[in-house]
N, C-alpha and C positions, 0 to 999 in steps of 0.2 A: 302479722298481717292478717288482714280483713278476712273471714271464714268465706266470704262470697269470692273474694279473688282466689283463695285456695281452692275452691270448688270448681271455678272455672278453669285454673290452671290443671287440675287433676282431669276435667273433662276432656279438655283439648289435648292434654298428653295421651290420653286413651284413644281418642279419635285418630291421631297422628300415628300412634302405635298399630292400631287395626289396619289403617290405611297402609302402613309400611309393610305389614304381614300380608295383606292381600296382594300387594305390588309383588312382594318376594315371590309368594307362591305362584303367581300369574306367569312371571318370567324365569323362574328359576330351571324350570327345565332346557329353556334355550340358553341361559347362562352358563349351564353346565357343559354345553358343547365347547365353550370358548377356550378353556385350558387344554381340551383335548385335541384341539387343531395343530396339524403338523403339516398342514398343505402349504409349505413354502416354495414349491414348484411344481410343474406339470408332471405328474407320475408317469406319463405315457411318452414323455419326451425323451428320446435318447441320444440326442446332439446338441452341443451348444448353440445359442441363438446365433452367435455370430457366423456358424457354417451354413446357416439358413437364409442369409441375407440376400436380397435381390440383387442381380446384378447391375440393372439398368434402371434409371430414373423414369418415371413416367412423365410425359410432358404435361405442363399446364392445360387443362380445359376449360371450356368457356361455361357461362352460367346455364345456357339452354339445353335443355335434353334434346338428342336427336330424336326426329319424329319416326314413329313406326311406320311401316309402308302402307300406303293409302290414306293417311291421317292428314287431315288439312292443317295448313299453317295456323298457328294461335292456339292449336290444342294439343301441343306436343307434351304437355305434362297434364295428368289428371288431377284436376284441383276440385271436382265437384263432390257430389255425395259418394263416399267411400264404399264400394262393394261389399258385399258379406265375404268374408274372407273363406278361402277352401279350409279343408281339415288338415292339410299338410303342409309343412315348412321346411323347405330342403337346403340342405348345405353340401357343397360339392367336397370331394376328398383331394389331398395334396397332388393325386396324379392327374386329376380332371382340369377342367378349367370352367369358369362362369362365362355364359354368354345369355344375355337375358332372352334373347330370341331361340335358345335352344340348341345354337350351333357351337360345337367345342372348339375351343382355343387351345391348340397344343401348347404344352409348357407354361400354362397361365398359372397364377398362384390362386389357393384356395380361398374362398370368401362364400358367405351365406349368398343363397339364390332364392328370389322372391318374385314369383309370377304376380300378375295383375291382381288376382283372387289368391290369397296366400294363406289364410287361416281363419278359423271361425272365432268369434270371440269366447272369451273364458271368463265371462263377468259372473259366471254362477259362482264365481269362489274355487274354482279348480274342480266344480261337481257337486251338486248337492244330493245325487241320489246314492242309495246304499251302496258301499262299495262291494264289485263282483270282481274278484281277482283273475285276471285271465290264466288260462292253463299255460304251463311251460310249452314252447314249441319243440317238436321232435328234435332230439339231440342236445337239449338244452336243460341245464339245472336251474333251481329257482331257490333264493334265499330272501327272507323278510328282514326288515330293519325297521328303524322308527319312522324313516320318513320316505322309504322306498321300498318296492319289491323287485329285486334285481333278478334277472334271467342273464346266464352266461353259457355259451356255448361249450359243452363239455360234460364230465361226470360230475363236477360239483362247482360251486359258486367261489371265488378267490375271497378269502376274508379281507385280504389287503385291497380288494377292488371295493368291496363293501364299505370298509374303513374312509376309503379315499372320497367315494360318492358323498358319504356321510359329512366329511370334513369339509368338501365342497360346498354341501348345503349350507353348514354352520358358516362358513365364508359369505356365502351370497346372503344369508340372513342379516349380516351387520348392516347390509345396506337396504334390503328389501322388506324386512320384518313388519314394518308398519304397513306394506301394501298387501300382504298376504297372510293375514291373520289366520286364515283358514288351515294352515299348514299345522297348526297345533291341534287340530281336530282329528287326527288319524286317517286324513284323505290323502293317500300316498300317491307318488308318482311311479309308473312302471318302466323300468330302463332295460332295453334288451341289448346285451354286448356280443355280437357274432365275432367268431375269431378272425374271419377274412371277408372280403368283399363279396366273394361268389356267395356264401352263406346269406350275407345280408342282402344281395339283390334277390335271392331267391325267397326269401323271407318278407321282403317289402315290394318286389316287383318294381323298383325304381331303375332309372337308367343307370348306365355305367359312370357318369359323373357325379352321381349321388354319394356324399360321404355320411349323410345322416338324415333322418326324417322325424319329426316329431307331429303327434295327434295331439294338438293343444287341449281340444275340449275334452278328450279322453285321458289325457295326462299320461300319453305314451311317446317314449322316445327310442328310436332305434338306431344303433352305431354298428360300426365295424372298428375293430382296435387298429389304430394307427396314432401318429403323432398329434393329428388334428382333434382325435376323438374326445379327448378331456375339455378342449375349447369349445367344440361343438356342444358337448353336454352341459358347460355353463350357460352359453348363449340361449340354448332352447329352455332350460329351466328358467332363465330370466324371463323368458316370453310367458311362459305358464304362471310363474309368480307375479310378476310385475303387470301384465295385462289383464289378468283377473281383477285388477283394483278399478277397471273401467267397464261401465255398463255395456251390453250388447247393441244398444242403440247408438252408444256414442264411444266407439273403440278408441284404443289409445292412438294417438297422431303418430304417424309412421317413423318419423324422425325422432321422436321420443323413445318409442319402443325399440328401433333398432339401435339407436344411440345408447340406450340403457343396456340392451343386450350386448353390444361389443364393449361397452365400458365393464361390464361384468365378466365378460369372457377374457378381457385382458388384465385386470385388475384383480380378480377373485380367482379366477380359472387358470391364472399364470400362463396364458396362451395367446400371446400378442402376434397377430397375423402380420406377415412380412409387409403386405401391402400398405398396412395401417401407418406403420413409420414412415414409410416413402411418402405416403399422402399428406402425413403431417408436416413433413417439410415443406411441401407445397403450400399449404394453408399458410405456415410463417412467413412464406415468400409473398403473400398477399393472393394466391389462388383461391379457387372455391366458388361457391354459389353464394349470391347476394341472400342474407337471411330471409327476407320476406318470400323469396322464391322457394328456399329449402323446406320452410315449414308447410308449403302449401301443396308439396309433391305427395301424393298418396297412392302411388303405385309406380313400379319399376317398367312397366310395358314400353319397350322400344329404346330403352337407355342401352348405351354400349358401355363396354366392360370398364373402361377408364373412369367414366362419369359415374358409374355405380359404386366403384371404390371411393372416388373422392367424395361423394355424397355420403357414404357411410363413416368416413374418415372425420367430416365435419360434422355430423350428427353426435359421433361418439365425443369430439371434442367440447362440442357446447355442451353435452350433458355433463361432462366432467366439470367443466367450468362451474356450471348451475350448482352441483352437488358440492363443491368445494368453496365457493366464494363467499359464502355467508353460513356462520353456524346456526344451529338450531333447527326449526323445522320449515325452513323457507322452501326447500325444494318439495317436501311433501305438501306444503300449501299450494305450491303453484300446480303441482299435479292434480291435487283436489279440486282445484278452480277449473283447470281444463277439464275434469271428469264431470262438474256440475254445468259445463257449456259455456263458460267464461270464454271469450275470446282471448288469444294467445298473449296479446299486448297487455289487456287489462289484467289477466291471471299473473303475468310477469310483475306488474307494478303492485298487484296486491301483496303479492310474496315477499318481493325483494325491496319494495319502496324507490324512491329516487336514487338516481337519475334513470332508472330501469322503467319507464313508462311507454317506451315504445322499442320495437324491435331493432331499429337503426341504432338505439344507445346500446343495447345488448351487443350488436354486432361490434361496435366500436371499443367496448371495454374489453369484449372476449379476443379480438385480434390484439388489443394491446397487451393483454396478459398472456396471449401465444407467445409474444417477443420477449416479455419481462418477467412473468409470474408474479408481479407484484400485488395483484387484486387476489388471487386464489391462494397466493403464498406456494405454488408449485409449478413445475414446468413439466413438459412432455418428455 
């Protein structure tokens, strides 16, 4: 063999070896979490899923949102410049109910609550300032882990709780590691677990229907222990991780943000809301919103409870379809194009190619897949 060929072979062997070593060192800590994962169910759930099934179906709802009081016709949905989101993102508990106008519905199933101004952008990558660890509230113990500082009401923090939260993080990173590389940089999330709703309300000053609240810009999540708590945690961690991928001036589209959070809540947090399964059945029967309308909705102001649930279920289903219908980096590319300001139909085509050059094509394929599972290879 010619000496020049041998030298080239040695050179490229060294280059590939060094690249492999660098890659291994970069991701080894995250890979180390995978074999430790034991989170095959929601650790806070005490009842079988079949015992929690809703007894009545929600009737199909029209495409248009109901108009808030005093709003003129033709402006029922806010589709202009999205306002800066408030610091808090609220989720009601099982005992309460959602009504976007703030009026409780007795006996209603739980789901996230989103006012018109709902959260601040987290485009600083979860916070760029030096970490200042909050003090434990009176009556709470504190324990540090790799990705969290966990506060639990009582004399000490349960190691089982810490392990479950870390395992949840590992599960979530299987989907979101590319969107939140800052999680490697010792910027942790602060999780406060109250033993009951009374302590939670004293701590957060939230209303009786609130089951969890997150300050996304400060990376703080407040919960009280319930069957819904783990799902709420998965949902809110997704907002902190996924929404940080988008800049403050161009925050994540609401349908994409909530669809991804509900997807992670269900798929990785093993906490599928009862209303989700019911509304997926409506979508399979042809119900739901026109996709062009769904992606234009940028706040929930004035929407009734059934419409909100249907919108969440459809956003979840579309995100699930986009993440599963094509291997590789298609979904990441799609989100990156949206982050860079590309219109949604162009971002779709650039990421997935033909025939996905317009939203109507995506809607047709998604609805076909709802019935058959032949495109994504899965069924709901």
